[in-house]
C-alpha positions, -999 to 999 in steps of 0.1 A, spaced: 0 0 0 31 25 7 53 16 -21 59 44 -42 88 30 -63 66 23 -93 40 54 -89 40 76 -120 25 103 -100 41 137 -98 31 165 -75 6 188 -90 2 170 -125 -19 139 -135 2 112 -148 -8 98 -183 -17 59 -183 13 51 -204 37 78 -193 70 60 -191 87 94 -184 93 98 -147 97 136 -139 110 129 -103 143 112 -116 155 148 -134 172 169 -112 161 202 -114 192 222 -109 219 223 -134 206 193 -154 208 211 -187 242 228 -178 254 191 -173 241 180 -206 254 210 -222 288 205 -208 288 170 -219 282 177 -253 305 205 -257 332 181 -242 322 153 -267 326 180 -298 360 191 -286 372 152 -285 358 146 -319 375 181 -333 407 169 -318 404 135 -333 398 150 -366 424 174 -364 451 149 -357 440 129 -386 441 157 -408 477 165 -397 485 130 -402 470 130 -441 446 103 -430 417 127 -440 429 128 -475 423 93 -482 444 62 -483 443 63 -522 470 72 -545 456 88 -575 474 102 -605 456 124 -631 469 123 -665 461 141 -702 472 120 -732 460 110 -765 437 84 -767 464 55 -779 488 68 -751 461 71 -725 449 34 -730 483 22 -731 493 40 -697 459 25 -683 469 -11 -694 506 -6 -677 492 7 -645 467 -22 -641 494 -46 -647 517 -33 -624 491 -28 -597 465 -58 -600 432 -49 -589 432 -80 -565 460 -64 -543 455 -28 -549 418 -25 -554 434 -7 -585 411 10 -613 405 39 -636 385 62 -616 373 87 -643 380 90 -678 367 119 -700 376 131 -737 386 168 -740 373 192 -768 408 189 -785 402 152 -785 429 145 -756 416 121 -729 417 132 -691 419 102 -667 424 95 -634 440 62 -619 436 50 -585 450 22 -560 458 17 -524 494 21 -516 495 -16 -501 531 -22 -511 546 11 -506 
């Protein structure tokens, strides 16, 4: 009869039937200040981590890229040489982009992982 642990009643209000939010558990003084401070600290830690990654070059990505502009026949040959030298199975190598310029030359980007560098 006197067990108040499971009571949903809050002084001065009428509890909803399915109200799972127990207002008595939230400290009134300083709660939002604590939450704001915790969020601020989390942001600072994340920004510090990102700053370190950028300084170490990790943000640039782990891919090694080279962009070339050559006549079509030379571009095809260069792409074949690249793929033969850096097999897809070991380096995940690929021709990332390939476009023809107005003058007929090909601009292309070759990409690979630096696995054995």
